[in-house]
C-alpha positions in Angstrom: -68.2 104.0 -118.7 -65.2 102.0 -117.5 -65.3 100.1 -120.8 -65.2 103.3 -122.8 -62.4 104.9 -120.8 -60.5 101.6 -121.2 -60.9 101.9 -125.0 -59.7 105.5 -124.9 -56.5 104.5 -123.0 -55.9 101.7 -125.5 -56.0 104.3 -128.2 -53.5 106.4 -126.4 -51.2 103.4 -126.0 -51.5 102.4 -129.6 -50.9 105.9 -130.9 -47.9 106.3 -128.7 -46.4 103.0 -130.0 -47.0 104.1 -133.6 -45.3 107.4 -132.9 -42.3 105.8 -131.3 -42.0 103.3 -134.2 -42.3 106.1 -136.7 -39.6 108.1 -135.0 -37.2 105.3 -134.4 -37.6 103.5 -137.7 -39.3 105.9 -140.2 -36.6 108.5 -139.8 -34.0 106.1 -141.3 -36.0 105.5 -144.5 -35.2 107.1 -147.8 -37.3 110.1 -148.7 -39.6 108.3 -151.2 -40.3 105.4 -148.9 -40.6 107.8 -145.9 -43.3 109.7 -147.7 -45.2 106.5 -148.5 -44.8 105.5 -144.8 -46.2 108.8 -143.7 -49.2 108.5 -145.9 -49.9 105.0 -144.6 -49.3 106.2 -141.0 -51.8 109.0 -141.4 -54.5 106.8 -143.1 -54.0 104.1 -140.4 -54.5 106.6 -137.6 -57.6 108.1 -139.4 -59.1 104.7 -139.8 -58.4 103.7 -136.3 -60.0 106.9 -135.1 -63.2 106.2 -136.9 -63.3 102.6 -135.9 -62.8 103.4 -132.2 -65.3 106.2 -132.4 -67.8 104.0 -134.1 -67.7 101.4 -131.3 -68.9 103.9 -128.7 -72.5 103.1 -129.0 -75.3 102.2 -126.5 -75.2 105.6 -124.8 -78.3 107.1 -126.4 -79.9 108.1 -123.2 -76.9 109.9 -121.8 -76.3 111.5 -125.3 -79.7 113.1 -125.4 -79.4 114.3 -121.7 -76.0 115.8 -122.5 -77.3 117.5 -125.6 -80.0 119.1 -123.5 -77.3 120.3 -121.1 -75.5 121.9 -124.1 -78.7 123.6 -125.2 -79.4 124.9 -121.7 -75.8 126.2 -121.5 -76.1 128.0 -124.8 -79.4 129.5 -123.7 -77.8 130.7 -120.6 -75.0 132.2 -122.6 -77.4 133.7 -125.1 -75.9 131.8 -128.1 -78.6 129.2 -128.9 -78.9 130.4 -132.5 -78.6 127.1 -134.4 -82.2 126.8 -135.5 -82.5 130.4 -136.6 -79.3 130.1 -138.6 -80.4 126.9 -140.3 -83.8 128.4 -141.1 -82.1 131.4 -142.8 -80.0 129.0 -144.9 -82.8 126.7 -145.9 -84.5 129.5 -147.7 -81.9 129.3 -150.4 -81.0 126.0 -152.1 -77.7 127.3 -153.3 -76.6 128.2 -149.7 -77.6 124.8 -148.2 -75.8 123.0 -151.1 -72.7 125.1 -150.5 -72.9 124.4 -146.7 -73.1 120.6 -147.5 -70.2 120.9 -149.9 -68.0 122.6 -147.4 -68.9 120.1 -144.6 -68.2 117.1 -146.8 -65.4 118.1 -149.2 -63.5 120.6 -147.1 -62.8 118.2 -144.3 -60.9 114.9 -145.1 -60.0 115.7 -148.7 -58.6 119.1 -147.7 -56.8 117.7 -144.6 -55.0 115.1 -146.7 -54.0 117.7 -149.4 -52.7 120.2 -146.8 -50.7 117.6 -144.9 -49.2 116.4 -148.1 -48.4 120.0 -149.1 -46.7 120.5 -145.7 -44.7 117.4 -146.1 -43.4 118.3 -149.5 -43.0 122.1 -149.2 -42.5 122.6 -145.4 -41.2 119.3 -144.0 -39.7 121.1 -141.0 -43.3 121.9 -139.9 -45.1 118.8 -141.0 -44.5 116.7 -137.9 -45.8 119.4 -135.7 -49.2 119.5 -137.4 -49.4 115.8 -137.8 -48.8 115.4 -134.0 -51.3 118.1 -133.3 -54.0 116.1 -135.2 -53.0 113.0 -133.1 -53.1 114.8 -129.8 -56.4 116.6 -130.4 -57.9 113.3 -131.7 -57.0 111.6 -128.5 -58.5 114.4 -126.4 -61.6 114.2 -128.6 -61.9 110.4 -128.1 -61.7 110.9 -124.3 -64.5 113.5 -124.4 -66.6 111.3 -126.7 -66.2 108.4 -124.2 -67.1 110.5 -121.2 -69.6 112.9 -122.6 -71.6 111.5 -125.6 -73.9 114.1 -127.1 -76.6 113.9 -129.7 -76.3 116.4 -132.6 -79.1 119.0 -133.2 -80.5 117.0 -136.1 -81.4 114.2 -133.7 -83.4 116.4 -131.3 -87.0 115.6 -132.0 -89.3 118.6 -131.9 -86.4 121.1 -132.2 -87.1 121.7 -135.8 -83.6 120.8 -137.3 -83.0 119.1 -140.6 -80.2 116.7 -141.5 -79.2 118.5 -144.7 -76.0 116.5 -145.3 -77.7 113.0 -145.4 -80.7 114.3 -147.3 -79.0 116.4 -150.0 -75.3 115.7 -150.1 -74.7 113.1 -152.8 -71.3 111.8 -151.8 -71.6 112.2 -148.0 -71.8 108.4 -147.4 -68.6 107.9 -149.3 -66.5 110.4 -147.4 -68.4 110.1 -144.1 -69.4 106.5 -143.9 -72.2 106.0 -141.3 -70.9 102.6 -140.3 -67.6 104.2 -139.1 -69.2 107.2 -137.4 -70.3 107.6 -133.9 -73.7 109.3 -134.2 -73.4 110.6 -130.6 -70.1 112.4 -130.8 -71.2 116.0 -131.4 -69.0 117.4 -128.6 -66.3 118.4 -129.5 -66.5 119.1 -133.2 -63.2 118.0 -134.6 -64.8 118.8 -138.0 -64.3 122.4 -136.9 -61.1 121.9 -134.9 -59.1 120.0 -137.5 -60.0 122.5 -140.2 -58.8 125.2 -137.9 -55.4 123.4 -137.7 -55.0 123.3 -141.5 -56.2 126.9 -141.7 -53.4 127.9 -139.3 -50.9 125.9 -141.4 -52.0 127.6 -144.6 -51.9 131.1 -143.0 -48.5 130.6 -141.4 -46.7 128.8 -144.1 -48.5 129.8 -147.4 -46.3 131.9 -149.6 -49.2 133.5 -151.6 -51.8 135.9 -150.3 -54.7 133.8 -151.8 -53.5 130.8 -149.9 -53.2 132.7 -146.6 -56.6 134.3 -147.2 -58.2 130.9 -147.7 -56.5 129.7 -144.5 -58.4 132.4 -142.6 -61.8 132.1 -144.4 -62.0 128.3 -144.6 -62.2 127.5 -140.9 -64.9 130.2 -140.5 -67.0 128.6 -143.3 -66.5 125.2 -141.8 -67.7 126.4 -138.4 -70.7 127.9 -140.2 -71.4 124.7 -142.1 -71.3 122.4 -139.0 -74.1 124.6 -137.4 -76.4 125.2 -140.4 -76.3 121.6 -141.5 -77.6 120.5 -138.1 -74.6 118.4 -137.2 -73.2 120.4 -134.3 -74.0 123.0 -131.7 -72.1 126.3 -131.5 -70.5 125.1 -128.3 -69.3 122.0 -130.1 -67.4 124.1 -132.5 -65.9 126.3 -129.8 -64.7 123.3 -127.8 -63.5 121.6 -131.0 -61.4 124.7 -131.9 -60.0 124.8 -128.4 -59.2 121.1 -128.5 -57.3 121.6 -131.8 -55.4 124.6 -130.4 -54.4 122.6 -127.3 -53.2 119.8 -129.6 -51.1 122.3 -131.6 -49.6 123.9 -128.5 -48.6 120.6 -127.0 -47.2 119.4 -130.4 -45.0 122.5 -130.5 -43.9 122.2 -126.9 -43.1 118.4 -127.2 -41.8 118.6 -130.8 -38.7 120.8 -130.3 -36.4 118.1 -131.6 -34.3 117.6 -134.7 -36.4 117.4 -137.8 -33.4 116.9 -140.2 -34.7 113.4 -141.2 -37.6 115.1 -142.9 -35.4 117.7 -144.7 -33.9 117.1 -148.2 -30.4 115.8 -148.1 -27.8 118.4 -148.9 -24.7 117.4 -150.9 -21.4 118.5 -149.6 -19.6 120.9 -151.8 -15.8 120.5 -151.8 -13.3 122.9 -153.2 
């Protein structure tokens, strides 16, 4: 446990250093190079997240015990519906393929697209959402380290199917097993991070279709993480809460000048 907590604190230190470097140096770059730097910064953090998360192994016993605690908690709350929901979806191939597609293609590809859109169209809000991802990711890593949990699909005898690995063709490309911690069901950042980009689309989209997608998309992602056997309902709830905490903290700590991200304005002389 001490080793895992130590890793988490190293992540915090590294992310803090990267943020300071980006603020002190990146803000002085020209727009084109700044955009390239932001993309590299985002990909580096994403890769670091998966690498660190993938090193948290050897906790299988605790992961299954914690998963049983989640199940017991859901039964007490009366929301242990995962198996029934998956059974309903498995009756229709079209529905399970759609759930797999949402789980795989509406996560990282959509996150990258929305963050790029924010940077280009709403640069004054981009930093807030980027930092919300970082903060919520750090919170997620701390929970993974202290509360490893096996997903429903690993619970022998529970009757769940792993629909993504069995039926999704490109899942291993976008969700590489070698960079994924198999016992990081709680919280579901799959749900939480998609809620973040849903909020961004709803708040800053200038078309009704974009805003409607911002509302519908996180709901469908929450549904997909459950019916594909990858997360419990409580995983999604805590994942959404983690993302919301990250956004609130990013807003509170991000009330600073963002002029370095805005297009330069030419002075008009008369």
